[in-house]
C-alpha positions, 0 to 999 in steps of 0.5 A: 268664752268656754274653755272646756265642757265635761259630761258625766255618762252612764256608759262612757264607751257607748257615749264615746262611740256615739261622739266619735261618729257624730263629731267627725264631720265637724273636724273634731276627734278623740285626742285623749283616752285614758282610763274612764275619761275621753277628751275630744277637740282639735289638736293640740288640746281637748275641749269636750270631755266624757267621764263616768257618772259619779256624782249626784242622783238622777238625770239633768238634761244638758244642751250642747251645741257644736260649731260647724263651718258649713251647713253641709257639716251640720247635715253630716253631723246629724246623719252620723249621729242618727246612724250611731243611734241618736234620737232625732229632735230636730232635723237640720234646718234654718231656725229664723226665731234664733237669727236669720242664718241659724242652721242647726240639727238636734239629736239626743246622745246615749245619755239623753242630752240634747246635742246640736251642730250649728252653722251661723253663716249664710248658705255655705 
C-alpha cells in the first residue's frame, strides 16, 4: 500500500548511521546517497528516505514499522538499534493484543521517532 516514506531529520548523518545499523539485519541497506538525502531499501529502489528537517516547527513523533521475515531478524534489528544508541521502548516479544503471532521490538531513533521491526509469522 505504501510506495515510500520520508522522514525529516535534525541530523541526517546521525540518523543515517543509526538506520545503517538497525536495518541491516532486515536485509535493507542504503542504496541512494546524494547531498543531504539518503534512501534505503532492497534493490532496485529505495522505499525509505531521510532528509534534513526544513519544514514546520517542532517535533511530531512518527511510528515506522519495518517488516522482518523472522523473529530472529526482529531481535537482530533491536540489538543493532540499541547498540547504535537507540532508546528501548519495548523489547522484542509477542503482542497478542495486536494478533496472536505479532512479534515486534520498538526503539527510538535519533530524532525521537518510534521505530519497530515486526514479524507476523509464527515462531520462525
